[in-house]
C-alpha positions in Angstrom: 0.8 -12.9 1.2 -0.5 -14.2 4.6 -3.9 -12.8 5.6 -5.3 -13.4 9.1 -8.2 -11.7 10.8 -8.4 -11.8 14.6 -11.4 -10.4 16.4 -11.9 -9.8 20.2 -15.4 -8.8 21.2 -15.8 -6.0 23.8 -18.4 -5.9 26.6 -21.7 -4.3 25.7 -24.8 -3.1 27.4 -28.4 -4.0 26.5 -29.4 -2.4 23.3 -25.9 -1.2 22.4 -24.1 -2.3 19.2 -21.6 -5.0 19.6 -18.1 -3.5 19.6 -14.8 -5.4 18.9 -11.1 -5.0 18.4 -9.6 -6.4 15.3 -6.1 -7.1 13.9 -5.7 -8.0 10.2 -2.4 -9.5 9.2 -1.3 -8.1 5.8 2.0 -10.0 5.5 5.1 -10.6 7.6 5.4 -7.9 10.2 2.6 -5.8 8.8 -0.7 -5.6 10.7 -3.7 -3.3 10.6 -5.4 -2.9 13.9 -8.4 -0.9 15.1 -11.9 -1.1 16.6 -15.2 -1.7 15.0 -18.9 -2.1 15.8 -21.9 -3.8 14.4 -24.2 -1.0 13.1 -27.2 -3.2 12.1 -28.5 -6.4 10.7 -31.5 -7.5 8.7 -33.1 -10.9 8.4 -34.9 -11.4 5.2 -37.9 -13.6 4.6 -35.9 -16.1 2.6 -33.8 -16.9 5.6 -30.7 -14.9 4.5 -29.3 -12.2 6.7 -27.3 -9.0 6.1 -25.0 -7.3 8.6 -23.3 -3.9 8.5 -20.0 -3.4 10.2 -18.1 -0.2 10.8 -14.3 -0.3 11.2 -11.9 2.4 12.5 -8.1 2.4 12.4 -5.8 5.4 13.2 -2.8 4.0 11.2 -1.7 5.7 8.0 -1.9 2.4 6.2 -5.6 2.3 6.8 -6.1 5.6 4.9 -4.2 4.2 1.9 -6.2 1.0 2.0 -9.5 3.0 2.2 -8.4 5.0 -0.9 -7.6 1.7 -2.7 -11.0 0.3 -2.0 -12.9 3.6 -2.9 -10.9 4.6 -6.0 -9.1 1.5 -7.2 -5.7 3.2 -6.9 -3.2 0.9 -5.2 -1.2 2.1 -2.1 2.1 1.7 -4.1 0.8 3.9 -6.9 -0.3 6.6 -4.5 3.1 6.5 -2.8 5.0 6.8 -6.0 2.8 9.7 -7.2 3.4 11.5 -3.9 7.2 11.0 -4.2 7.1 12.2 -7.8 5.2 15.3 -6.8 7.6 16.1 -3.9 10.6 15.7 -6.2 9.0 18.0 -8.8 8.3 20.7 -6.1 11.9 20.4 -4.8 13.3 20.8 -8.3 11.2 23.8 -9.0 12.1 25.4 -5.7 15.8 24.7 -6.4 15.6 26.4 -9.8 13.9 29.4 -8.2 16.8 30.1 -5.9 
């Protein structure tokens, strides 16, 4: 799978967080796009630094990826579960008629 992250920084005012547009290639013809911002950073005494970023995407795929990261359930597994549930509901409704 080909993965490629492209970031374009947006203009910002003094004291405002840095905002950016991003596009993440998930494979041939599949791309996740959205906006993000830098929500903070911390420089530690040992010279290391930590940054926090916030991402937002309105695509349905982004919700599936979020669930994958938060719960460990893959997008394919969630899709097949939804299809199975829909088929079961249709079968029950068909028997009730």
